[in-house]
Every structure is written in C-alpha cells, then in structure tokens.
N, C-alpha and C positions, 0 to 999 in steps of 0.2 A: 715171403722171401726165404731163402735157404739160410742155414746157420752162418754161412760165409757172408760177411758184410762187404759189399762193394760200394765204394764211394766215388761219386762223379769226378772229384778233383784228381783222382788217380788217372782218369782217362782224358781230361781236358787240359789243353795248354793253349794259351793265347800269346802269340808272339807280339812283342811291343813294336817291332819295326814295321810289320805289315798288317797287323791286326788279323792274323790268320789263325783259325781254330784248327788244332790238330788233336784228334781223339787218340790218345796214347793206347798202346797195346791193341789197336784195331787196324793196323796197317794191312792185314790180310783182308779187310773189308772194303778197302779203297778200290774203286772201279774206274777212276779217272778224274778229270777236272771239268768244271762247268765253264761257261763262257767268260766268267769273271776270274778264271784261274783259281777257283776255290776247290777244295777236295770234295769228291762225291763218294759217299759210302753206300754200299748195298745193304738194304734193310734185312734181306734174307741171310746174308753173310754175318751181319751183327747178331741175329738170332742164333745162328749156329755157334758163334763165338761164345755167347753168354750161356748157351746150353751146356758148356763144359762144367759150369758150376751151379746151374739152376735148371728148373724144368722149362719146357717150351712156353707155357703160359706166363711163368715168372719172367722169362727173358723178354717177351713181348711187353709186359707191363713195365719192366725196368727201362727198356729202350723208349717206350712211348712217354713215360713220365720224366725221365732224366735226360734223354738225348734229343728226342723230337721237339721238345719244348724250347730248345735253344738254337734250333736250326733256323738259318736265315740266308738269303743270297750273299750277305756280307761275311758269313762265317764258314759254313759248309753246307752241303746239300745231301739229302738222303734220296736214293733211288729206290722207290717201292716196287721191286721186281717180283 
C-alpha cells in the first residue's frame, strides 16, 4: 500500500432505516440500481478512483480485499465491467 492510509469505514455507511450500504466518496462509481433497488458500482470506475492515491495493482488489491468481500445482494452490487 501507499503511505496514505485508506480505511474502509471512511467509505462505508449502513443506514439503519433500510439497511442500505453506501460507499462514501465513490458516487462517481455508481452505475445504477439492481433489481432489489441496491446500488451498483463499476469495478473499473472504483479502480480509477483509488488510483488517485495508489497504483493500479494496489487499487485492485484494496478493492478485492476491502470492498468485494462485503458485497451481497442485500448490500450493494459490483459490476465487473
């Protein structure tokens, strides 16, 4: 990882009312809603977003370890485009 420390809790919010996961600061990565009305994020757009502060390989590793592992139909969906 780079010297900049990025923590998952900065990017994740769970609303108590509807149990919806919103990845903070990743609005530019949203590409729509799934059939359950959950947010859908573009994997490629997330990579580009995190490459602002880390390398391509580091961005993929960070997303795969910290974001992909919490993806579920009840939270949000990642579109691997």
